[in-house]
N, C-alpha and C positions, 0 to 999 in steps of 0.2 A: 467853756464849755465840758463839764464833762465825760467819760463813757458811755454814760448811762441815758442822762439826761441825751444826748448824743443819738442813740441809740431813739430813744423816746421821740425823738423829733423827727430822723426819719421815717416814726413807720406814721404818726402822724399824717405827715406831708404824701406818703403812700394811699393808706385809708382818702386823705381828702383830693386826688385827684385819680383816684376810678379812672378807669379804663374803658371805653364798650367802643373797639374800633374795629372797624373795616372796613378793609381796605383792599380800593377793586383798579383788577393790576393783571398785567402780564409779563412774563420773563421775556423784558426789557432793558437794555445802559440804564434807559430813563426807569421801567415799573422794578428793579429788584433795589434801586435805592432806597423806599422806605419799608421793605422785608429788610435787609438786612442792617440800617436801624431797630428795627421793632425787637429784633433777635440781640443786640448789640445791648442793648435797652436791657433786655427779659421782661416784656410789656404784651398779655395776652391780646392777641389779634384773631379777626378770624377774617378768612380767606371768597372773594369776587374775582376767581378766575373769568376776563373779561371775554368771551366771541369775538374777537373779531373778522376772521372769515365773515361772520354773520353778522358783521358790523351793529354791534351787539352796543358800541359804546357812541355811536347815532342814535340811539331808541331814546324818546321821550322822557323815562324814568332815569336813566343816566344824564341827558344834559340837564335835570336841574342837579346834580350833583357838581357834574363836570360844565358849563354852554359852550365853552371848548372841543367838544367834546375825545378829549383823547386821555391815556392813562396813562399812569397813574392818578388815581383818588382816592381819597379817606374822607371817611364820615366818622364825628364820637359826636360822645354826649358834655353841651357844655354844661360850666359848673350852673345853666339854673333849669339843668335836666330838660333843656329842649337840645335839639341836633345841631350838629355847627361840619358843617361841609366846607374842608381841605384840597384844594387840585394846584397841580404844578410839581414838579415834586423837587424844584428848594424850598419850597414853600413847606410840603409838607415835612420834610426836613427840620427847619428851625421851627416849627411847631410841636413836634416832640419831643427837641430837645427844651425847649422854653419849655413847655409846659412838665416832663415830665422827665426830666437830664436833672432831680432837685442837686444836686448831691455834685455835678458835673463829674458824671463816671465817661460821656464823650462830647464835652463842649469846656468850658472858658466862662467864666461870671458873667454875666453882660455888664457891656462897659468897659470891660479889663481889652488890653492890648490884642491881648490873643484872642477874645473874640471877635472884636474886629478884622483881625487878621486872615481865623478864618470865613468871615463872610465876605472879602477879597476872597478867596481862592472859591466860595460859592457862586462868586458873578459871575468869575472870570467861567469858573466850568458851563455855569446854564446861555450867557454870553457870550462862550467861547468857543472853544473845546467841542461842547453837544451839538451844539449848529453847525459848525464846519466839519464835521467830523461825521454828521448826519450825513451833509448835500453830501462830505465825500463818498460815502457810503452809494447814496441816490446813483448820480452821477458812476459810478465806478462797477454797480455790482446790477441795481434795479432800471436806470434810462433804457425807453427800447433801444437808442439805436446811440455807438460810444463818442463821446466828443471829448477830446481829447481838453481842448480846451479846459471844459467842468474839470474833466476827472484832475486836470492836476494842478488847478487853481485851488481847489478845495482838499487835494489832497496834501497841495507844498501846504498850506496852508494850517493843516491836522498838524501835521511834521514840525511848523515854524512854533504851537502849541508845546508840542511833547518836547521841547529843546525846551522853552522856556520851562517847562517841571523839573527836564532832567538836572538842568545848573540849579533849581532851586534843591533840589530832595539831596541833590549834592553835596550841600551847606547844614543839611538836618543831621543830628548826633543822634535822637531818633529813631526814625529811616520815617515818620511822620513827615507829615504836611505841617500840622503847625503844631510848634511846641513840643512838650514831652507825650501827648497821645494820640490815641485816636480821634480823630472829630467828622465833620460834617465833609469836610471838606474833603477828608476821605474819599468815605463815602460814596461823593458823587459825584468824583473821576475815577472812578473802580471799573464799572460795567462799561464805560468805556472803551476805559484802555485794556478790557480783559479781548473789544473787539479789532484791535489794530491790526491785524493779516487781514483781517476781513475788509479795511477799507484802505487798502493799499498799503500800506504802513510795517513795516519792519520795526520790532519790536525788539531787540540787539541792537539801534541804533541807538539807542537809550538804555544805555547800563540802571545810571540808577534807578529810572525807572520801572525797570524788569525783576531790580529786587523788593524794591514796593509791591510792587502785582503779585508775587508767587510771594510774598513775603503772608499781605491781607489773606491772600487766598487759603496757608494753615488754620485763621482762627475761625472757630466753634461760627460765631453768629456769621461771619461771609460763608459759612462751608452749606449754612440753613437758609440762610434770609437769598443769597444771590439762587436758589431753588426751590421760589418760592413765583407760583404756581407750577411751574414744571421742572424737571433737573437743569441745570446752566453749562449750555454745553460750549462755549463758544475760547475753552479751548483746546479744542481739539481741531480746532480752525490750523494754531498752528504745522499743527502735523500732517493736513492740505498742503494738496499742489492749490495753483492759479483754474486750471482743468474744472478740478474738483469741487472749487469754491465756486466756479462761475456756474458748476449742475446745480450746484446744492441756491442760488438765487434765482433760479428756471424759474420753478415753482413759482415763488410769489410777486414775481417781473409782471406779471398781468392784472395778478388783482389788484399791485399797485396805480393800477398806471388804470382804472376800468375808478377806483376809488380817488384819484386827479380829475379825470373827467367830470364825475359823480361831484364833486366841489365847485368845481368851473362853473356849474350850471346855477348853484346856486345863491 
């Protein structure tokens, strides 16, 4: 394919898949995945910052977008002109690259070995790293009482998963999780690793993960996307003492317990 034909094909693809994206999100490890990818792809999008403190994510209009009442969620115009809803952060990442990354800027061709390796690590994050570290956060920071078994169970499992990633990155010549480029495997993990200290983990135990974490932080797409819809302050945690981290967690503890009680009644 000549360069002129390739340029025309690229322009045609862009026109054929014009986005009409609205992202419903909050600045959390899961919430920033979509905005980072959108920035990396250079896609225009609108942002609706969900008011979690007012339980906006439980309102009927939002449940029509995500029946699970969680962020992030995304709406777009489908090829028939009607809206499409995408919820669950991993699904959003896959949707965006499948529909909009036709030149494989942050992906690999569908069905390739690298495509499936990317999927492996995305599922690893969705099924392992996120849930385990999320539970570590809960028992370490938000539980009404310190239950050592719960803390140790989830912090240690998170540590095991960090070690898995660290060993994998030690073999990477590019510094990325898959192949020679940034992919949604990196994006899906990054926000969780950024809050390592909040979860009771010492990032210095994992030198390859630490190098990867700070290298990606310097990318313009990460700098901008991680601060949607509010500034990304997770790296500030690395400079705080345990007492200061506990003080920061205190205001959210009662709100989380209240939400859990309300969910238990449904």
